[in-house]
PDB file of N, H, CA, C and O in Angstrom:
ATOM      1  N   MET A   1       0.852  -1.032   0.428  1.00  0.00           N
ATOM      2  CA  MET A   1       0.238   0.252   0.065  1.00  0.00           C
ATOM      3  C   MET A   1       0.915   1.540   0.083  1.00  0.00           C
ATOM      4  O   MET A   1       0.190   2.528  -0.036  1.00  0.00           O
ATOM      5  N   ILE A   2       1.906   1.678   0.183  1.00  0.00           N
ATOM      6  H   ILE A   2       2.494   0.875   0.280  1.00  0.00           H
ATOM      7  CA  ILE A   2       3.285   2.295   0.794  1.00  0.00           C
ATOM      8  C   ILE A   2       3.145   2.602  -0.309  1.00  0.00           C
ATOM      9  O   ILE A   2       2.415   3.542  -0.622  1.00  0.00           O
ATOM     10  N   ASP A   3       4.056   1.622  -1.494  1.00  0.00           N
ATOM     11  H   ASP A   3       4.649   0.858  -1.240  1.00  0.00           H
ATOM     12  CA  ASP A   3       4.822   1.663  -2.417  1.00  0.00           C
ATOM     13  C   ASP A   3       3.106   1.877  -3.865  1.00  0.00           C
ATOM     14  O   ASP A   3       3.288   1.804  -5.080  1.00  0.00           O
ATOM     15  N   SER A   4       2.531   1.975  -3.600  1.00  0.00           N
ATOM     16  H   SER A   4       2.384   2.034  -2.613  1.00  0.00           H
ATOM     17  CA  SER A   4       0.941   2.006  -4.353  1.00  0.00           C
ATOM     18  C   SER A   4       1.012   3.440  -4.018  1.00  0.00           C
ATOM     19  O   SER A   4       0.814   3.891  -5.146  1.00  0.00           O
ATOM     20  N   GLY A   5       1.152   4.454  -3.276  1.00  0.00           N
ATOM     21  H   GLY A   5       1.313   4.087  -2.359  1.00  0.00           H
ATOM     22  CA  GLY A   5       0.266   5.618  -2.638  1.00  0.00           C
ATOM     23  C   GLY A   5      -0.717   5.651  -1.453  1.00  0.00           C
ATOM     24  O   GLY A   5      -1.116   6.468  -0.624  1.00  0.00           O
ATOM     25  N   PHE A   6      -0.909   4.384  -1.775  1.00  0.00           N
ATOM     26  H   PHE A   6      -0.585   3.720  -2.449  1.00  0.00           H
ATOM     27  CA  PHE A   6      -2.534   4.247  -0.860  1.00  0.00           C
ATOM     28  C   PHE A   6      -2.228   4.538   0.680  1.00  0.00           C
ATOM     29  O   PHE A   6      -3.190   4.875   1.371  1.00  0.00           O
ATOM     30  N   ALA A   7      -0.810   4.425   1.350  1.00  0.00           N
ATOM     31  H   ALA A   7      -0.029   4.151   0.789  1.00  0.00           H
ATOM     32  CA  ALA A   7      -0.335   4.458   2.903  1.00  0.00           C
ATOM     33  C   ALA A   7       0.715   4.774   2.858  1.00  0.00           C
ATOM     34  O   ALA A   7       1.629   4.400   2.123  1.00  0.00           O
ATOM     35  N   LEU A   8       0.647   6.157   4.367  1.00  0.00           N
ATOM     36  H   LEU A   8      -0.095   6.461   4.964  1.00  0.00           H
ATOM     37  CA  LEU A   8       2.203   6.450   5.134  1.00  0.00           C
ATOM     38  C   LEU A   8       1.973   5.747   5.930  1.00  0.00           C
ATOM     39  O   LEU A   8       0.936   5.261   6.380  1.00  0.00           O
ATOM     40  N   SER A   9       3.867   5.599   6.320  1.00  0.00           N
ATOM     41  H   SER A   9       4.710   5.994   5.954  1.00  0.00           H
ATOM     42  CA  SER A   9       3.737   5.178   7.502  1.00  0.00           C
ATOM     43  C   SER A   9       5.284   5.961   7.825  1.00  0.00           C
ATOM     44  O   SER A   9       6.171   6.353   7.067  1.00  0.00           O
ATOM     45  N   VAL A  10       5.138   5.976   9.272  1.00  0.00           N
ATOM     46  H   VAL A  10       4.418   5.657   9.887  1.00  0.00           H
ATOM     47  CA  VAL A  10       6.787   6.893   9.727  1.00  0.00           C
ATOM     48  C   VAL A  10       7.316   5.638  10.753  1.00  0.00           C
ATOM     49  O   VAL A  10       6.730   4.567  10.914  1.00  0.00           O
ATOM     50  N   MET A  11       7.969   5.859  11.088  1.00  0.00           N
ATOM     51  H   MET A  11       8.444   6.729  10.957  1.00  0.00           H
ATOM     52  CA  MET A  11       9.424   5.391  11.645  1.00  0.00           C
ATOM     53  C   MET A  11       8.604   4.870  13.345  1.00  0.00           C
ATOM     54  O   MET A  11       7.794   5.775  13.545  1.00  0.00           O
ATOM     55  N   GLY A  12       8.548   4.290  14.027  1.00  0.00           N
ATOM     56  H   GLY A  12       9.206   3.555  13.864  1.00  0.00           H
ATOM     57  CA  GLY A  12       7.806   3.888  15.337  1.00  0.00           C
ATOM     58  C   GLY A  12       9.487   4.138  16.163  1.00  0.00           C
ATOM     59  O   GLY A  12      10.524   4.681  15.783  1.00  0.00           O
ATOM     60  N   ASN A  13       9.085   3.444  17.416  1.00  0.00           N
ATOM     61  H   ASN A  13       8.242   3.002  17.725  1.00  0.00           H
ATOM     62  CA  ASN A  13       9.922   3.257  18.400  1.00  0.00           C
ATOM     63  C   ASN A  13      10.134   1.856  18.503  1.00  0.00           C
ATOM     64  O   ASN A  13      11.037   1.543  19.279  1.00  0.00           O
ATOM     65  N   HIS A  14       9.564   0.965  17.950  1.00  0.00           N
ATOM     66  H   HIS A  14       8.830   1.219  17.320  1.00  0.00           H
ATOM     67  CA  HIS A  14      10.346  -0.506  17.450  1.00  0.00           C
ATOM     68  C   HIS A  14      10.887  -0.021  16.315  1.00  0.00           C
ATOM     69  O   HIS A  14      11.998   0.510  16.305  1.00  0.00           O
ATOM     70  N   GLU A  15      10.327  -0.130  15.521  1.00  0.00           N
ATOM     71  H   GLU A  15       9.426  -0.562  15.529  1.00  0.00           H
ATOM     72  CA  GLU A  15      11.907   0.506  14.489  1.00  0.00           C
ATOM     73  C   GLU A  15      12.990   1.190  14.808  1.00  0.00           C
ATOM     74  O   GLU A  15      14.016   0.657  14.385  1.00  0.00           O
ATOM     75  N   LEU A  16      13.210   2.545  15.621  1.00  0.00           N
ATOM     76  H   LEU A  16      12.377   2.978  15.965  1.00  0.00           H
ATOM     77  CA  LEU A  16      13.999   3.228  15.720  1.00  0.00           C
ATOM     78  C   LEU A  16      15.212   1.591  17.397  1.00  0.00           C
ATOM     79  O   LEU A  16      16.380   1.256  17.591  1.00  0.00           O
ATOM     80  N   SER A  17      14.230   1.347  17.834  1.00  0.00           N
ATOM     81  H   SER A  17      13.281   1.619  17.676  1.00  0.00           H
ATOM     82  CA  SER A  17      15.158   0.685  18.465  1.00  0.00           C
ATOM     83  C   SER A  17      15.332  -0.064  18.243  1.00  0.00           C
ATOM     84  O   SER A  17      16.188  -0.296  19.098  1.00  0.00           O
ATOM     85  N   ALA A  18      15.247  -1.282  17.458  1.00  0.00           N
ATOM     86  H   ALA A  18      14.552  -1.093  16.764  1.00  0.00           H
ATOM     87  CA  ALA A  18      15.992  -1.833  16.370  1.00  0.00           C
ATOM     88  C   ALA A  18      16.652  -1.274  15.410  1.00  0.00           C
ATOM     89  O   ALA A  18      16.835  -2.273  14.714  1.00  0.00           O
ATOM     90  N   LEU A  19      17.331  -0.114  14.642  1.00  0.00           N
ATOM     91  H   LEU A  19      17.182   0.698  15.207  1.00  0.00           H
ATOM     92  CA  LEU A  19      17.734   0.088  14.333  1.00  0.00           C
ATOM     93  C   LEU A  19      19.232   0.523  14.720  1.00  0.00           C
ATOM     94  O   LEU A  19      20.147   0.453  13.898  1.00  0.00           O
ATOM     95  N   ALA A  20      19.471   1.133  16.490  1.00  0.00           N
ATOM     96  H   ALA A  20      18.728   1.189  17.157  1.00  0.00           H
ATOM     97  CA  ALA A  20      19.876   2.090  17.460  1.00  0.00           C
ATOM     98  C   ALA A  20      20.429   0.281  17.612  1.00  0.00           C
ATOM     99  O   ALA A  20      21.613   0.099  17.896  1.00  0.00           O
ATOM    100  N   TYR A  21      19.677  -0.727  17.446  1.00  0.00           N
ATOM    101  H   TYR A  21      18.715  -0.580  17.216  1.00  0.00           H
ATOM    102  CA  TYR A  21      20.283  -2.378  17.456  1.00  0.00           C
ATOM    103  C   TYR A  21      21.738  -2.572  17.523  1.00  0.00           C
ATOM    104  O   TYR A  21      22.745  -2.983  18.099  1.00  0.00           O
ATOM    105  N   HIS A  22      21.291  -2.128  16.766  1.00  0.00           N
ATOM    106  H   HIS A  22      20.473  -1.794  16.298  1.00  0.00           H
ATOM    107  CA  HIS A  22      21.941  -3.499  14.832  1.00  0.00           C
ATOM    108  C   HIS A  22      23.068  -2.283  14.347  1.00  0.00           C
ATOM    109  O   HIS A  22      23.716  -2.460  13.316  1.00  0.00           O
ATOM    110  N   THR A  23      23.275  -0.848  15.300  1.00  0.00           N
ATOM    111  H   THR A  23      22.749  -0.705  16.138  1.00  0.00           H
ATOM    112  CA  THR A  23      24.457   0.430  14.593  1.00  0.00           C
ATOM    113  C   THR A  23      25.352   0.623  15.645  1.00  0.00           C
ATOM    114  O   THR A  23      25.489   1.293  16.669  1.00  0.00           O
ATOM    115  N   PRO A  24      26.130  -0.581  14.710  1.00  0.00           N
ATOM    116  CA  PRO A  24      27.332   0.220  15.733  1.00  0.00           C
ATOM    117  C   PRO A  24      27.881   1.678  16.009  1.00  0.00           C
ATOM    118  O   PRO A  24      27.982   2.461  15.065  1.00  0.00           O
ATOM    119  N   ASP A  25      28.208   2.022  17.188  1.00  0.00           N
ATOM    120  H   ASP A  25      28.126   1.386  17.955  1.00  0.00           H
ATOM    121  CA  ASP A  25      28.222   2.985  17.665  1.00  0.00           C
ATOM    122  C   ASP A  25      30.110   3.756  16.965  1.00  0.00           C
ATOM    123  O   ASP A  25      31.139   3.143  17.251  1.00  0.00           O
ATOM    124  N   PRO A  26      30.162   5.090  16.097  1.00  0.00           N
ATOM    125  CA  PRO A  26      30.897   5.422  15.793  1.00  0.00           C
ATOM    126  C   PRO A  26      32.130   5.792  16.835  1.00  0.00           C
ATOM    127  O   PRO A  26      33.279   5.373  16.980  1.00  0.00           O
ATOM    128  N   ASP A  27      31.380   6.703  17.429  1.00  0.00           N
ATOM    129  H   ASP A  27      30.447   7.044  17.311  1.00  0.00           H
ATOM    130  CA  ASP A  27      32.480   7.271  18.713  1.00  0.00           C
ATOM    131  C   ASP A  27      32.534   5.934  19.457  1.00  0.00           C
ATOM    132  O   ASP A  27      32.977   6.327  20.536  1.00  0.00           O
ATOM    133  N   LYS A  28      32.335   4.289  19.623  1.00  0.00           N
ATOM    134  H   LYS A  28      31.975   3.969  18.746  1.00  0.00           H
ATOM    135  CA  LYS A  28      32.904   3.918  20.676  1.00  0.00           C
ATOM    136  C   LYS A  28      33.537   2.378  19.768  1.00  0.00           C
ATOM    137  O   LYS A  28      32.827   1.400  19.534  1.00  0.00           O
ATOM    138  N   PRO A  29      34.355   2.451  19.550  1.00  0.00           N
ATOM    139  CA  PRO A  29      34.154   1.392  18.430  1.00  0.00           C
ATOM    140  C   PRO A  29      34.270  -0.474  18.930  1.00  0.00           C
ATOM    141  O   PRO A  29      35.447  -0.757  19.152  1.00  0.00           O
ATOM    142  N   GLY A  30      33.348  -1.635  19.115  1.00  0.00           N
ATOM    143  H   GLY A  30      32.392  -1.405  18.934  1.00  0.00           H
ATOM    144  CA  GLY A  30      32.476  -2.529  19.675  1.00  0.00           C
ATOM    145  C   GLY A  30      31.482  -2.679  19.996  1.00  0.00           C
ATOM    146  O   GLY A  30      30.980  -3.787  20.186  1.00  0.00           O
ATOM    147  N   GLU A  31      30.762  -1.289  20.186  1.00  0.00           N
ATOM    148  H   GLU A  31      31.170  -0.389  20.031  1.00  0.00           H
ATOM    149  CA  GLU A  31      30.208  -0.957  20.536  1.00  0.00           C
ATOM    150  C   GLU A  31      29.038  -0.859  19.946  1.00  0.00           C
ATOM    151  O   GLU A  31      29.348  -0.857  18.754  1.00  0.00           O
ATOM    152  N   TYR A  32      27.339  -0.735  20.038  1.00  0.00           N
ATOM    153  H   TYR A  32      27.088  -0.737  21.006  1.00  0.00           H
ATOM    154  CA  TYR A  32      25.885  -0.596  19.255  1.00  0.00           C
ATOM    155  C   TYR A  32      25.677   0.699  19.341  1.00  0.00           C
ATOM    156  O   TYR A  32      26.799   1.154  19.560  1.00  0.00           O
ATOM    157  N   LEU A  33      24.811   1.715  19.297  1.00  0.00           N
ATOM    158  H   LEU A  33      23.899   1.346  19.119  1.00  0.00           H
ATOM    159  CA  LEU A  33      24.286   2.575  19.212  1.00  0.00           C
ATOM    160  C   LEU A  33      22.866   2.041  20.476  1.00  0.00           C
ATOM    161  O   LEU A  33      22.080   2.867  20.939  1.00  0.00           O
ATOM    162  N   ARG A  34      22.837   0.918  20.736  1.00  0.00           N
ATOM    163  H   ARG A  34      23.476   0.247  20.359  1.00  0.00           H
ATOM    164  CA  ARG A  34      21.750   0.031  21.816  1.00  0.00           C
ATOM    165  C   ARG A  34      22.885  -0.225  22.338  1.00  0.00           C
ATOM    166  O   ARG A  34      23.953   0.145  21.851  1.00  0.00           O
ATOM    167  N   LYS A  35      22.755  -0.918  23.432  1.00  0.00           N
ATOM    168  H   LYS A  35      21.887  -1.219  23.828  1.00  0.00           H
ATOM    169  CA  LYS A  35      23.495  -1.366  24.250  1.00  0.00           C
ATOM    170  C   LYS A  35      23.030  -2.231  23.925  1.00  0.00           C
ATOM    171  O   LYS A  35      21.846  -2.102  23.614  1.00  0.00           O
ATOM    172  N   HIS A  36      23.687  -3.682  23.794  1.00  0.00           N
ATOM    173  H   HIS A  36      24.649  -3.786  24.046  1.00  0.00           H
ATOM    174  CA  HIS A  36      24.169  -5.093  24.204  1.00  0.00           C
ATOM    175  C   HIS A  36      23.146  -5.200  25.349  1.00  0.00           C
ATOM    176  O   HIS A  36      22.329  -5.836  24.683  1.00  0.00           O
ATOM    177  N   SER A  37      22.540  -5.076  26.563  1.00  0.00           N
ATOM    178  H   SER A  37      23.204  -4.559  27.104  1.00  0.00           H
ATOM    179  CA  SER A  37      22.463  -5.452  27.544  1.00  0.00           C
ATOM    180  C   SER A  37      21.432  -7.050  27.726  1.00  0.00           C
ATOM    181  O   SER A  37      21.569  -7.967  26.916  1.00  0.00           O
ATOM    182  N   ASP A  38      21.065  -7.082  28.165  1.00  0.00           N
ATOM    183  H   ASP A  38      20.953  -6.337  28.823  1.00  0.00           H
ATOM    184  CA  ASP A  38      21.051  -8.470  28.579  1.00  0.00           C
ATOM    185  C   ASP A  38      19.288  -7.902  28.177  1.00  0.00           C
ATOM    186  O   ASP A  38      18.897  -8.246  27.062  1.00  0.00           O
ATOM    187  N   LYS A  39      18.358  -7.131  28.992  1.00  0.00           N
ATOM    188  H   LYS A  39      18.676  -6.851  29.898  1.00  0.00           H
ATOM    189  CA  LYS A  39      16.981  -6.046  28.754  1.00  0.00           C
ATOM    190  C   LYS A  39      17.388  -6.268  27.024  1.00  0.00           C
ATOM    191  O   LYS A  39      17.682  -7.408  26.664  1.00  0.00           O
ATOM    192  N   ASN A  40      17.387  -5.318  26.169  1.00  0.00           N
ATOM    193  H   ASN A  40      17.148  -4.392  26.461  1.00  0.00           H
ATOM    194  CA  ASN A  40      17.698  -5.346  25.225  1.00  0.00           C
ATOM    195  C   ASN A  40      18.386  -6.335  23.996  1.00  0.00           C
ATOM    196  O   ASN A  40      18.543  -6.048  22.810  1.00  0.00           O
ATOM    197  N   THR A  41      18.646  -7.281  24.533  1.00  0.00           N
ATOM    198  H   THR A  41      18.518  -7.514  25.497  1.00  0.00           H
ATOM    199  CA  THR A  41      18.621  -8.047  23.911  1.00  0.00           C
ATOM    200  C   THR A  41      17.471  -9.529  24.609  1.00  0.00           C
ATOM    201  O   THR A  41      17.684 -10.656  24.162  1.00  0.00           O
ATOM    202  N   ASN A  42      16.855  -9.416  25.188  1.00  0.00           N
ATOM    203  H   ASN A  42      16.681  -8.500  25.551  1.00  0.00           H
ATOM    204  CA  ASN A  42      16.062  -9.945  25.283  1.00  0.00           C
ATOM    205  C   ASN A  42      14.590  -9.472  24.021  1.00  0.00           C
ATOM    206  O   ASN A  42      13.808 -10.008  23.237  1.00  0.00           O
ATOM    207  N   GLN A  43      14.963  -8.154  24.549  1.00  0.00           N
ATOM    208  H   GLN A  43      15.598  -7.719  25.187  1.00  0.00           H
ATOM    209  CA  GLN A  43      13.768  -7.535  23.752  1.00  0.00           C
ATOM    210  C   GLN A  43      13.656  -7.776  22.250  1.00  0.00           C
ATOM    211  O   GLN A  43      12.593  -7.629  21.648  1.00  0.00           O
ATOM    212  N   HIS A  44      15.123  -8.261  21.503  1.00  0.00           N
ATOM    213  H   HIS A  44      15.987  -8.380  21.992  1.00  0.00           H
ATOM    214  CA  HIS A  44      15.139  -8.534  20.188  1.00  0.00           C
ATOM    215  C   HIS A  44      15.315  -9.598  19.893  1.00  0.00           C
ATOM    216  O   HIS A  44      15.922 -10.085  18.940  1.00  0.00           O
ATOM    217  N   GLY A  45      14.527 -10.239  21.102  1.00  0.00           N
ATOM    218  H   GLY A  45      14.033  -9.843  21.876  1.00  0.00           H
ATOM    219  CA  GLY A  45      15.273 -11.789  20.730  1.00  0.00           C
ATOM    220  C   GLY A  45      14.810 -12.815  19.860  1.00  0.00           C
ATOM    221  O   GLY A  45      15.232 -13.835  19.313  1.00  0.00           O
ATOM    222  N   GLN A  46      13.726 -12.104  19.955  1.00  0.00           N
ATOM    223  H   GLN A  46      13.383 -11.276  20.399  1.00  0.00           H
ATOM    224  CA  GLN A  46      12.153 -13.569  18.896  1.00  0.00           C
ATOM    225  C   GLN A  46      12.262 -12.893  18.156  1.00  0.00           C
ATOM    226  O   GLN A  46      12.772 -13.440  17.177  1.00  0.00           O
ATOM    227  N   THR A  47      12.046 -11.794  17.988  1.00  0.00           N
ATOM    228  H   THR A  47      11.632 -11.350  18.783  1.00  0.00           H
ATOM    229  CA  THR A  47      13.261 -11.382  15.905  1.00  0.00           C
ATOM    230  C   THR A  47      13.243 -12.043  15.985  1.00  0.00           C
ATOM    231  O   THR A  47      12.474 -13.003  16.035  1.00  0.00           O
ATOM    232  N   LEU A  48      15.097 -11.529  16.084  1.00  0.00           N
ATOM    233  H   LEU A  48      15.722 -10.749  16.043  1.00  0.00           H
ATOM    234  CA  LEU A  48      16.028 -12.716  15.496  1.00  0.00           C
ATOM    235  C   LEU A  48      16.104 -14.622  16.337  1.00  0.00           C
ATOM    236  O   LEU A  48      16.915 -15.535  16.495  1.00  0.00           O
ATOM    237  N   LYS A  49      14.912 -14.346  16.587  1.00  0.00           N
ATOM    238  H   LYS A  49      14.252 -13.604  16.458  1.00  0.00           H
ATOM    239  CA  LYS A  49      14.997 -15.996  15.974  1.00  0.00           C
ATOM    240  C   LYS A  49      13.957 -16.617  15.207  1.00  0.00           C
ATOM    241  O   LYS A  49      13.611 -17.769  14.942  1.00  0.00           O
ATOM    242  N   GLN A  50      13.431 -14.995  14.838  1.00  0.00           N
ATOM    243  H   GLN A  50      13.712 -14.059  15.053  1.00  0.00           H
ATOM    244  CA  GLN A  50      11.807 -15.772  13.231  1.00  0.00           C
ATOM    245  C   GLN A  50      12.789 -15.275  12.716  1.00  0.00           C
ATOM    246  O   GLN A  50      13.208 -16.321  12.219  1.00  0.00           O
ATOM    247  N   VAL A  51      13.691 -14.355  12.345  1.00  0.00           N
ATOM    248  H   VAL A  51      13.350 -13.506  12.749  1.00  0.00           H
ATOM    249  CA  VAL A  51      14.033 -13.403  10.866  1.00  0.00           C
ATOM    250  C   VAL A  51      15.211 -13.843  10.578  1.00  0.00           C
ATOM    251  O   VAL A  51      16.088 -13.003  10.780  1.00  0.00           O
ATOM    252  N   SER A  52      15.647 -15.059  10.094  1.00  0.00           N
ATOM    253  H   SER A  52      14.934 -15.741   9.929  1.00  0.00           H
ATOM    254  CA  SER A  52      16.729 -15.077   8.552  1.00  0.00           C
ATOM    255  C   SER A  52      17.540 -13.815   8.722  1.00  0.00           C
ATOM    256  O   SER A  52      16.980 -12.731   8.884  1.00  0.00           O
ATOM    257  N   ALA A  53      18.847 -13.941   8.689  1.00  0.00           N
ATOM    258  H   ALA A  53      19.303 -14.822   8.557  1.00  0.00           H
ATOM    259  CA  ALA A  53      19.799 -12.590   8.700  1.00  0.00           C
ATOM    260  C   ALA A  53      19.823 -11.893   7.175  1.00  0.00           C
ATOM    261  O   ALA A  53      20.532 -10.893   7.069  1.00  0.00           O
ATOM    262  N   ALA A  54      19.059 -12.375   5.923  1.00  0.00           N
ATOM    263  H   ALA A  54      18.483 -13.188   6.009  1.00  0.00           H
ATOM    264  CA  ALA A  54      18.739 -11.569   5.422  1.00  0.00           C
ATOM    265  C   ALA A  54      17.626 -10.857   5.655  1.00  0.00           C
ATOM    266  O   ALA A  54      17.398  -9.676   5.918  1.00  0.00           O
ATOM    267  N   ASP A  55      16.970 -11.840   5.500  1.00  0.00           N
ATOM    268  H   ASP A  55      17.155 -12.799   5.286  1.00  0.00           H
ATOM    269  CA  ASP A  55      15.379 -10.816   6.101  1.00  0.00           C
ATOM    270  C   ASP A  55      15.987 -10.031   7.004  1.00  0.00           C
ATOM    271  O   ASP A  55      15.688  -8.855   6.795  1.00  0.00           O
ATOM    272  N   LEU A  56      16.692 -10.167   7.894  1.00  0.00           N
ATOM    273  H   LEU A  56      16.934 -11.123   8.064  1.00  0.00           H
ATOM    274  CA  LEU A  56      16.296  -9.028   9.094  1.00  0.00           C
ATOM    275  C   LEU A  56      17.251  -7.471   8.373  1.00  0.00           C
ATOM    276  O   LEU A  56      16.980  -6.310   8.679  1.00  0.00           O
ATOM    277  N   GLN A  57      18.324  -7.890   7.426  1.00  0.00           N
ATOM    278  H   GLN A  57      18.544  -8.833   7.178  1.00  0.00           H
ATOM    279  CA  GLN A  57      18.795  -6.202   6.471  1.00  0.00           C
ATOM    280  C   GLN A  57      18.249  -5.955   6.033  1.00  0.00           C
ATOM    281  O   GLN A  57      18.310  -4.751   5.783  1.00  0.00           O
ATOM    282  N   SER A  58      16.956  -6.825   5.346  1.00  0.00           N
ATOM    283  H   SER A  58      16.907  -7.803   5.549  1.00  0.00           H
ATOM    284  CA  SER A  58      16.737  -6.431   3.987  1.00  0.00           C
ATOM    285  C   SER A  58      15.466  -5.155   5.632  1.00  0.00           C
ATOM    286  O   SER A  58      15.464  -3.951   5.887  1.00  0.00           O
ATOM    287  N   TYR A  59      14.874  -6.056   6.083  1.00  0.00           N
ATOM    288  H   TYR A  59      14.876  -7.034   5.875  1.00  0.00           H
ATOM    289  CA  TYR A  59      14.190  -5.405   7.020  1.00  0.00           C
ATOM    290  C   TYR A  59      14.467  -3.538   7.705  1.00  0.00           C
ATOM    291  O   TYR A  59      13.483  -2.807   7.817  1.00  0.00           O
ATOM    292  N   LEU A  60      15.389  -3.205   7.951  1.00  0.00           N
ATOM    293  H   LEU A  60      16.189  -3.799   7.860  1.00  0.00           H
ATOM    294  CA  LEU A  60      16.963  -2.950   9.147  1.00  0.00           C
ATOM    295  C   LEU A  60      17.255  -1.553   7.529  1.00  0.00           C
ATOM    296  O   LEU A  60      17.614  -0.400   7.767  1.00  0.00           O
ATOM    297  N   SER A  61      17.012  -2.035   6.169  1.00  0.00           N
ATOM    298  H   SER A  61      16.721  -2.972   5.975  1.00  0.00           H
ATOM    299  CA  SER A  61      17.591  -1.110   5.077  1.00  0.00           C
ATOM    300  C   SER A  61      15.508  -0.643   4.942  1.00  0.00           C
ATOM    301  O   SER A  61      15.356   0.373   4.263  1.00  0.00           O
ATOM    302  N   TRP A  62      14.525  -1.081   5.325  1.00  0.00           N
ATOM    303  H   TRP A  62      14.648  -1.906   5.876  1.00  0.00           H
ATOM    304  CA  TRP A  62      13.704  -0.958   4.974  1.00  0.00           C
ATOM    305  C   TRP A  62      12.960   0.702   5.958  1.00  0.00           C
ATOM    306  O   TRP A  62      12.496   1.821   5.736  1.00  0.00           O
ATOM    307  N   PHE A  63      13.264  -0.112   6.926  1.00  0.00           N
ATOM    308  H   PHE A  63      13.641  -1.020   7.107  1.00  0.00           H
ATOM    309  CA  PHE A  63      13.345   0.895   8.358  1.00  0.00           C
ATOM    310  C   PHE A  63      13.992   2.585   8.078  1.00  0.00           C
ATOM    311  O   PHE A  63      13.454   3.662   8.334  1.00  0.00           O
ATOM    312  N   ARG A  64      14.987   2.368   7.620  1.00  0.00           N
ATOM    313  H   ARG A  64      15.424   1.493   7.411  1.00  0.00           H
ATOM    314  CA  ARG A  64      15.944   3.257   7.337  1.00  0.00           C
ATOM    315  C   ARG A  64      15.424   4.776   6.324  1.00  0.00           C
ATOM    316  O   ARG A  64      15.970   5.879   6.346  1.00  0.00           O
ATOM    317  N   THR A  65      14.349   4.395   5.590  1.00  0.00           N
ATOM    318  H   THR A  65      13.905   3.499   5.572  1.00  0.00           H
ATOM    319  CA  THR A  65      13.642   4.908   5.255  1.00  0.00           C
ATOM    320  C   THR A  65      12.514   5.415   5.100  1.00  0.00           C
ATOM    321  O   THR A  65      11.709   5.697   4.212  1.00  0.00           O
ATOM    322  N   LEU A  66      12.656   5.464   6.213  1.00  0.00           N
ATOM    323  H   LEU A  66      13.309   5.236   6.934  1.00  0.00           H
ATOM    324  CA  LEU A  66      10.628   5.775   7.191  1.00  0.00           C
ATOM    325  C   LEU A  66      11.125   7.250   7.836  1.00  0.00           C
ATOM    326  O   LEU A  66      11.943   7.645   8.666  1.00  0.00           O
ATOM    327  N   PRO A  67      10.372   7.669   7.160  1.00  0.00           N
ATOM    328  CA  PRO A  67      10.215   8.935   7.432  1.00  0.00           C
ATOM    329  C   PRO A  67      10.455   9.007   9.305  1.00  0.00           C
ATOM    330  O   PRO A  67      10.518   7.946   9.927  1.00  0.00           O
ATOM    331  N   LEU A  68      10.564  10.299  10.005  1.00  0.00           N
ATOM    332  H   LEU A  68      10.513  11.161   9.501  1.00  0.00           H
ATOM    333  CA  LEU A  68      10.369  10.198  11.830  1.00  0.00           C
ATOM    334  C   LEU A  68       9.184  10.870  11.768  1.00  0.00           C
ATOM    335  O   LEU A  68       8.562  10.590  12.792  1.00  0.00           O
ATOM    336  N   TYR A  69       8.154  12.104  10.630  1.00  0.00           N
ATOM    337  H   TYR A  69       8.659  12.332   9.798  1.00  0.00           H
ATOM    338  CA  TYR A  69       6.476  12.523  10.204  1.00  0.00           C
ATOM    339  C   TYR A  69       6.593  12.986   9.207  1.00  0.00           C
ATOM    340  O   TYR A  69       7.423  13.610   8.547  1.00  0.00           O
ATOM    341  N   HIS A  70       5.470  12.542   9.135  1.00  0.00           N
ATOM    342  H   HIS A  70       4.796  12.034   9.671  1.00  0.00           H
ATOM    343  CA  HIS A  70       4.992  13.703   8.164  1.00  0.00           C
ATOM    344  C   HIS A  70       4.396  14.827   8.491  1.00  0.00           C
ATOM    345  O   HIS A  70       3.694  15.048   9.477  1.00  0.00           O
ATOM    346  N   GLY A  71       4.723  15.589   7.561  1.00  0.00           N
ATOM    347  H   GLY A  71       5.294  15.409   6.760  1.00  0.00           H
ATOM    348  CA  GLY A  71       4.384  16.813   7.312  1.00  0.00           C
ATOM    349  C   GLY A  71       3.076  16.806   7.447  1.00  0.00           C
ATOM    350  O   GLY A  71       2.334  15.891   7.804  1.00  0.00           O
ATOM    351  N   GLU A  72       2.742  18.363   7.002  1.00  0.00           N
ATOM    352  H   GLU A  72       3.345  19.106   6.711  1.00  0.00           H
ATOM    353  CA  GLU A  72       0.660  18.609   6.721  1.00  0.00           C
ATOM    354  C   GLU A  72       0.656  17.620   5.936  1.00  0.00           C
ATOM    355  O   GLU A  72       1.642  17.236   5.307  1.00  0.00           O
ATOM    356  N   LEU A  73      -0.808  16.962   5.894  1.00  0.00           N
ATOM    357  H   LEU A  73      -1.609  17.274   6.405  1.00  0.00           H
ATOM    358  CA  LEU A  73      -1.698  16.199   5.474  1.00  0.00           C
ATOM    359  C   LEU A  73      -2.844  16.560   4.118  1.00  0.00           C
ATOM    360  O   LEU A  73      -4.069  16.433   4.126  1.00  0.00           O
ATOM    361  N   SER A  74      -2.260  16.874   3.393  1.00  0.00           N
ATOM    362  H   SER A  74      -1.266  16.977   3.387  1.00  0.00           H
ATOM    363  CA  SER A  74      -3.525  17.445   3.027  1.00  0.00           C
ATOM    364  C   SER A  74      -5.432  16.744   3.413  1.00  0.00           C
ATOM    365  O   SER A  74      -6.294  17.470   3.909  1.00  0.00           O
ATOM    366  N   TYR A  75      -5.670  15.264   3.032  1.00  0.00           N
ATOM    367  H   TYR A  75      -4.970  14.675   2.629  1.00  0.00           H
ATOM    368  CA  TYR A  75      -6.548  14.664   4.458  1.00  0.00           C
ATOM    369  C   TYR A  75      -7.074  15.133   5.213  1.00  0.00           C
ATOM    370  O   TYR A  75      -8.296  15.176   5.350  1.00  0.00           O
ATOM    371  N   LEU A  76      -5.602  15.959   6.405  1.00  0.00           N
ATOM    372  H   LEU A  76      -4.609  15.923   6.294  1.00  0.00           H
ATOM    373  CA  LEU A  76      -6.383  16.484   6.802  1.00  0.00           C
ATOM    374  C   LEU A  76      -6.473  17.697   6.939  1.00  0.00           C
ATOM    375  O   LEU A  76      -6.391  17.981   8.134  1.00  0.00           O
ATOM    376  N   GLN A  77      -6.617  18.666   6.231  1.00  0.00           N
ATOM    377  H   GLN A  77      -6.683  18.436   5.260  1.00  0.00           H
ATOM    378  CA  GLN A  77      -7.252  19.563   6.346  1.00  0.00           C
ATOM    379  C   GLN A  77      -8.354  19.950   5.954  1.00  0.00           C
ATOM    380  O   GLN A  77      -8.774  21.057   6.290  1.00  0.00           O
TER     381      GLN A  77
END
């Protein structure tokens, strides 16, 4: 629906969290933007168990295309 122009999407907190969990911290070699603590790893655990590495990378790439917000929407005016 998004690709066809019939729906809009924005990045939510789960998408942002997943991106941060899988993105290395450029200022701290060996660390990630979201720490790999037990709590954070448990939160992502089911996703990591159910999604192949290739699919995960595809999803993360798509998440990166999502805007954080949409400006004024004509149908709301």
